Structures are given as structure tokens and as C-alpha cells.
N, C-alpha and C positions, 0 to 999 in steps of 0.2 A: 375296696371294703381294705381297711388296716387292722390289726393286735399288735397287743405290747400286753408282756407275761411277768409277772415278778414272781417271783419263787422262794420263800425262806425256805426249804427244803429242797431234797433231791430227788427228781423224778424216779420212782419205785415204783410204779405203778400205772396201771393201765392209763386211769387219770391223768395222774402226772407227768408222763410221757409224753399223749395226746395233749397237755397245755402245754406243754414246753417246745412243743415244736409247733402250735399252731399261731394260723395266721390269721380267724377268723369265728367264730363259732360254729362254724358250720364246720370245722376240724374238728370238733372236741363233743359227737351225737353222743355219748353221755351227758353229757353236759348242761345239750339243749335238749334235752330225751325230761331233765330230771328241772329241770328253769320249767318245764310247761306243765308238766304233770304237774310237780307241788303247788301251780296256780292255780290249778284246778280244772286244768283245760279238759272241753267233756267228749275226748275222741268220739268211745260210742253214739254216741246224740248228734253232734252232727255225723257221722257215716251216716248215721240211718235215718239221718234226714234225705242224706246226697243221696243212698240207695231207693228214699222215695221216689225223689224226682226222674230218677233212671226209668225204676218200673213204672210210673206214671206213666212216661211216655215211650218206653220199650219195654212194653211187660215180658216179653221173650229175651232182657236183656240174660246173656252167661257168664260174657266174658268181661274184664273192667284192666286197663294201665294207669295206675295212678304215676303220674308227670312232675318231680318236683317233691317227691315223697317223703326225702327225708330218710330220719330211721322207721319210717313203718308204719307208724303208729298207726294212722288213719284204715292204711292196707289191714292190721291183725282184725279188723272189723272190718270190714269188705272180703276176709278169704273167706268169714263164716255167710255172706249172700249170694255169693258168684260163685261158677263152677271151677274155674281157671279167673287167677289173679295176677299182676303185675309190676312191677314198678322201673320207674326208671326217676334219674339225679346224678346231676352233674358235682356234686360232692365223693369223692369216694370214700372219704372216714364213716358220711352216711349210710351207704351203700354198704360198707361190709357191717355194722352194724344193725340192717336192716335184716340182713343175710343173716347172721345168728339168729335173731329172734324171728325169724319164715325159714327156713333150711329150705321147703320145700317150694317155695316163691320165687322166679326170675327177679334176679335185678339188672339194669341194664344201669352205666354208663352214660349219660348223653345229654346234651346242649337240649333245650325245648324250642333253641330256632330252628335249627337243621338236625333231624335225624331220624334215618328209617330203621326199624326191627323186621321187615320184612312180614308183618300180619296186621290184621286191620280186630277192633274190639268194636262190642254194643256198647263200650261206654268207655269214654278217658276220662281223669280226671285231673284239673292245677287247684289243688286246694291251698291253703293258710297263706293267701296272699303268695303265694312263689312268682305268679308272673309282676310283680310290680321291684322284680330284679334286670328286667330285659332295659335297653334305653332307647328311647325314640319308637316315633307308630310304624317303622319301617319293621322295626325289631318283631313291634307287638302283631303284626299282620302277618309276618312272615309264620310268627308262631304259632297263632291260630291256624297257618294252614296247611302245620307241620302236623299241626294238634288233627284237624282234618282228614286230613290224610290217614293216621291209623286207623279212623271210624268207618263200621260199613255202612251202607245204607239201613232209616234209619234206628241209627246209633245215637248215645249222647254228649255231645262234652258238656264236663260244668268247671269254670275258671271262680275260681273264687280273689275279685280283686284286691287291690292296695285301696287304701284309702283315694277319695276323690276329691279334687280342687275344693271343693264346699263344702269337704264334712272334715277334710286335715283341721287338724287343731297346730298352726305354727307355736311354736313354744314349749310345747305340751312336755311335762318332767312326767314319768312314773317309774314308779320305783316296788318292789317285793324282796323280804326276806322268806326264805320256806326252805323247809327240812325234809329231802328222800332221802331214803332207803342208806342212812346214814351221814348222808354230807348236807352241809346246811350250807348255803346259797345266797346272794342278795345281789340281784340285779334293778341299779340304777340309770334312767335312759332322759335322754336332753334329745329334742323334736326337730329343726328349724326347716323351714321349707324355701327351697333357692326354685324361684320360677317352676319350671316342670317336675321337679324333682322333691325329696323327702331328704334328710341328711338325719339320720341317730347316728349320738354318738353315747355307747350302752358302757357302763364299766362295769366287772361281777368279782367280788372276792368270795373263792370257796373254801369251805376248809373241811378237811375230816379227822374223826380221830386218830390219832398214832398218825399222822402222815403231814400235818401239817396244813397252812395256808398261801392260797397263791391270789393274784390279781392279775383279772383280765380286760385288756379294752376290748371292742372293737365298735364298726364303722360302718353301718346300712347303709345304702342309698338307692330310694325306690323312686319307680316314675310315677308322677298323678298324673293319670290322662282321667278326662273329664269319661261320664257314662257313655256320651255318643259316640268319643273315640272308638271306645271297645265295642257297641252296639256296632257301629259302620264295619271295624275291622270282622266280624263274626260274619255281620251279612257278607262282604266280597270274600272272605274264606267261602260262600254257597251253604251260612248255615240261621239258619231262623233262630233270635234270639231273644231274651228277657232275662230282667235283671227280678230276683227272688230274694227274699230274708229268709236267712237260711237257724233264724233262731238264736244266734249262738253273740250278740251283740257286735257285731264285726259288719264291714258293709258289705252283706250281702251277696251273691255266686250269679252270677252268669250262664245258664242254661240256652242251650243249643241242641238247636236238633240237625241230622242233615235228611234230607227228604227222603224216602224210600222209594 
């Protein structure tokens, strides 16, 4: 990924300073959150659906680890359904933002391909296509093995993938203008397929009253794994899995259970 920022004013706020130092959208957690909340992403309903999938398979589940947790928006809702939740993410700015939202929740800086928290959970989640950031089948296998190592017997793993090769729309153009907590922003994207990856170029224009306007560009490279590749990797990790609809218009989620 790469980023470019053009500003009309000198940065004086958290937003401005974060944008000035940014290399990707993941460096600007407030902007990331504003975009998706402003677009109407229903984190509460998505979290409730995932909780239902977990409890159906493991009724006694009491703790959950969310990997690729971002600013903790799903965890905010998971914390109401489980006795204990924890979060993990590779982007330090996301973790800092999540800690401010959920100061009682442990957060860890971790690479989903290989980390060890030293404990296991009744449920592990990896949502909002975070798994698409990895590269190649070997990394997918390593990721699922790592997530499985953090499950107790009978535990449930929920992974929301990026699009599949047959559902990905080559040349897709997306665009939104949203207003969120005093910030007006636009997001325009163009996505193309390049073999087993998709490459999305995104332009953001962000304006805040009394602060100025910023132009921010970013690029997201995401893996396009077929369904069968995911299911095989789950099986190789020792998990029985199926692909289910989350009801959010996305590609669904793979739900795997560790035999107990």
C-alpha cells in the first residue's frame, strides 16, 4: 500500500497530524471509522449475527478474540455478548483508537500470520475482509493455523473473506460522500483484477469546519482466493468449516469449529 497527502492548512488537530504522517488509511483510524459509519455499515447487526453463529455451535462460549479488529467497532458490540473480549491488529494507530474506545479491553499488536497470545478462546473472529491483506496460499494456511492455535477444543472461528474470483467485479468504481461528526468526506475508488489479486486505488477528500481540506490517496492490494482454497485451508488447519451468508451484502463468512 502507499499513500499521498496534500493539505491546504498546517495540521493542528489529531486528524490533521494523522493525515500528514499517513501512508495508508489504516494510519488514520478516525477517518477509517468515519467513512464506514457514515456509509451506514451496521456493525451492531453484523456482530449480533456472528454472536449467533458462535453460540449456536458453542453455547457456553464466554470469551472472544477479534483479529484484524481495526478501531474496535465490532468489539464494542462483542463486549456486550461475552464475558471477556480481546483485540489484535497490525496497525498501531488502529489499536490506539480502539483502546480509547474500550479502555478495559486488552489489545495486542499482532500479525495474523504468526502470533501467540499465550491463551486460547472460545471464539476467534477475523472480519471485514482483513484476511484478504495476506499474500498467497501459504500465508493463508499459516494464518488459519495461527488462528486455530488460539481456539479451545469446541471453539469457533469466523473469517469474513474478500471477494472470490467469480464474484469480484473487475473495473468496479465506487463512490460515497458522507458527513460524520462535523467532517465531510468523499471516497472514490477504482478496482482492477491482476491475476490472483485485486488492486483498489482510493481517493479521499476530507474537510472539517475551521480546519481546512485534505486530499488523501491510498492503494489496497487484496488476495482473490477461491472458496475451495479457503475450505481446504480450514480443513488442513483441523477445522470443519462452511460458508454462510452474513446478510450484509458481502461475500459471506467461513465458520469453522475445532472438534472438542
